N, C-alpha and C positions, 0 to 999 in steps of 0.2 A: 586604579581603575582596572576592572577586569574585562578581558576580551571575550569571555564566555557570554554568549547571547548577543554579541554585537552583530549587527546585520551589515553585510557589505553590499553595496549596490552592484547589480548585475547588468552589464551592458548587453544590448541586443546582439552585439558581435560575438560575445562569448558563449551564446546559446546556439548549439548546433542542432539541426533536425535529427530525429532518431534515424538509426540505420535501417535501411530497407532489408529486412531479414526474410521477407516473403520469398519462397522458392520460385524460380522461374519455371515456365512450362518445359524448358529443356531438361530440368533436373529430374522430372518424373516421367519424361517421354521415353517409351521403350526404344531401344536402339536396335535397328534391324538392318540387315544387309540384303540388298535385292528386294524381291517382293515378299519374302517369307517374314512372318512376324517374329519378333525376338522371343526366344524361349527363356523365361525366367531371368534371374540375375538383376532385375531392376533395383530391388532393395539392397542386394549385395553390392551393386555398382555404386550406390549412394554412399555406403560405408567405406568402400575402397577409395572413393574420391575424398571423403572426409579424412581418412588416415593419410592419404597422399598429401593433402593440403597441410595437415598438422606437421608432417615430416618436413615439408618444404619450409614452413615457418620456423621450425627449430633449426634447420640447416642455415637459413638466412641469418637468424639471430646469432648463431655460433660464428658464422663468417664475419659478421659486423663486429662482434665482440673481439674476435681474434685480431682484426685489423686495428681496433682501438688499442688493444694491449701491445701490439707490435709497433705502434706509433704511426701507422700509415693513415689513420683516420682520426682527426682531432675532435670529432663530434661524439662525445660520450653519451649525450642524450639520445642519439640514434640507436646506440647499443642498448640502452635501458628500455627504450620504447619497443625495440624488436624483441627483447627478452620478455617483456610483459605481454606483447601480442602472442608470442609462442606459448606462454604460460596460460593465457586465457583460452586460446584455441585448444590446447591440450585438456584443460579443465572442462570445456564444453564437450569434447569428444568423450571423456570419461563419464560425464553426466548423461549423455545420450545413450552410451552403452548401458549404464545402470538402469535407465528407464526401459530400454528394450528387454533387458534380462528380467526386470521386475514384471513387465507386461507378459512375457513368456511364462513366468512362474504363475502368474494369476490365471492365465489361460489353462495351464496344466491342472490347476486346482478346481476348475469348473467341472461340475458333474455333467456327464454326457447323457 
């Protein structure tokens, strides 16, 4: 008997709702000090935060992996999950960078 094409029942508990990936109002709100409006940097701040978050994910994954390898943490699955989260966040950052560069190149090709 072949398992190819066999359907497994999916319980309602195993289905999770999609992640809320919509940016909050705080993400794109200009940061200002005092009464003066913020001068630029909004787009750059978003990328700085993205890079910082990716770096934190990678640091966390490396710390958990180190603790598993040293025998301090018996939960190998936490290490694997942390490494995958770091990998996915890094991949997302690279794809966002590629899209921004591609958009910039497209704008530069447009006739004025």
